[in-house]
N, C-alpha and C positions, 0 to 999 in steps of 0.2 A: 236418549236412548244409550249413548255411551256410559253415562253414570249408572244406569240400571245395571248393565253388564258388569262394571266394576263392583258394585255393590253385591251383585250375586256371586262373583268370584270370590270376594272377600268373606262373604258369609259361609260359602262353601269351604273354603280353607281354614277358617277360624276354628280353633279347637273347641271341642264340645265339652261342657261341664259334666260328663258322664263319670261318676265316681264309684260305680257299682263295682267295678274290678278291684279298684283300691280297696274298697270295703271287704270284699272277699279275702283279698290277701291279708289284710289286718286281722281278720277273724281267723284264718289259717295259721298265722303266727302266733295269735294268742293260744289256740288250741295246742299247736306244738309245744309252747312254753309250759302249759300246765301239764302235758303229758311228761315233759322233761322232769318237772318238779316231782310228779308222782313217782316216776322211775328212780329219782335220786333218793326219796324218802323210803321207798321200799328197800332199795340196795342198803341204806344206812341202817334202818330198823328191822330188817328182815330177820337176821340172826337172833336178835333180842326177842323179837315177838315169838320165833319158833321156841327158844329156850322157855319163855313164859308159859307157852301151851304144853310143852313137855313137862314142866314142873307140875301144873295143875292136872295133867293127864296121870302123872305118876302118883300124885296124892290121891286120886279117885281110886 
């Protein structure tokens, strides 16, 4: 009987292999990284794209 109680306590206290939270955090970090890259590209190339559209618009 005592062995069953110890087994129950150990099973209750043992860490579970629930990785759903870790996966959600990883996806969140991936989305944040992609958003940061998009913002950096737009900030870097925004002026050049605007100038290109202005040139095309002026030529029309």
